[in-house]
N, C-alpha and C positions, 0 to 999 in steps of 0.2 A: 655553191661552187661546184662546178662539174670537173671531173678528172678525165683528162684526155689520155686514156690508156694506149690508144693507137699511136699517139705522138711519142709516148714513153717507149713503146715497143720499137718504133722506128729509130729513136735515138740510141737504144741499146743495140739494135742491129748495125747501126752506123758505127758503133764502137766495137764491132767485130764479134758480137755475141751471136751464137746460132739463133735462128728464127724461133725455134721452140722455147729456148730458154728466155729470150727477150720477151716473148709474148706471155710466158708464165710469170716472169718478174713483174711485167707491167700489170698483169691481171691481179697479182698479189698486192701490189701497191694500191691499185684501184679499190680492192676490197677493204684493205686496212684503212685507207683514208675515208672512204665513204661510210664505213662502220663507226669511225671515231669522230666524224664531223657532225656538228649540229646543223639541221636544216632550218629554213626560215620558219617552217611549221613548229619545229622543236623550240626555237627561240620565242615564237609568238606564244606558245603554250606556257613556257617558263615565265615570260613577262606577265601573262595573265595570272599565273599562280602567285608570282611575287607581289603583284598588285593587290591580289586578294589578301595575302598574308600581311602586307604592309597596312592595308585598311583595317584588318582585324587588330593588329598591334596598336594602331592609332585609336581605335575605339576602346580597347582595353586600357590604354594609358589615359584617355579622356575620362573613363569611368573611375579609374583609380585616383586621378587628380581631383575629381569631383568629390570622391569619398574622403580624401585627405582634407579638402577644403571644408567639407561638412564637419568632420571631426574637429578641425581647428576652430571653426565657428562655435561649436559646442563647448570646447574647452575655454575659449575666450569668454564666452557668456558665463561659464562657471566662475572664472577668475573675477569677472566684473561684478557678479553678484556677491562673491566673497568679499571683495574690496568694499563694496557698498555697505555690507554688513559691518565690516571692521570700522569703516569711517563713521557709521552711525553710532557704534559703541564708543568710539573716541569722542564724538560730539556729546554723548550722554555723560561720559566721564569728565569732559571739560566743563560742562554745565554744573556737574556736581562739585567740581573743584571751585568754580566761581561762586557757587552758593556757599560753600564752606568758607571761602575767603571773605565773602560779604558778612557771614555770621561772625567770623573771628574779628573782623574790623568793627562791627557793631559792638561786640563784647569789649573790645579795647576802648572804644569811645565811651561806653558806659563806665568802664573802669577809670578812664582818665577824668571824666566829669566828676565821678564820685571822689576821686583822689583830690581834684581841685577844690571841691566843696569841703572836703575834710581839711585841706590845707588852709582854706579861707577861714574855716572855723577855728583852727589852731592859731592862725595869725590874729584873729579877733580876740581870742582868749588871751593871747600873749599881750596884746595891746591893752586890754582891760586890767591886766595885772599891774 
């Protein structure tokens, strides 16, 4: 944006300001505005700088996301292996319980058969009396 200091000076002269004052005020306004306004080149440089920074942040975030993903995959694998180990121990314990139940059942059957044979012997003995 260009600043028309000549136009400003004319407007000030038209407002009854002396020519020297009008030109000094117009010149001061021109300097202040031109010093504080960004040019297209300034904006282009800023846009380029921001684009570079945004790209760097994007790359950093991508890297951090990949690191978190890798950490999570590792932890998930540890949990999976731990659970597999616990499941295998439970299967072993269940098999041991089944074996113990089978052994107890067989002992009960032997005991029942022995008891029935003894009862049969007692009944036969009572009948012979």
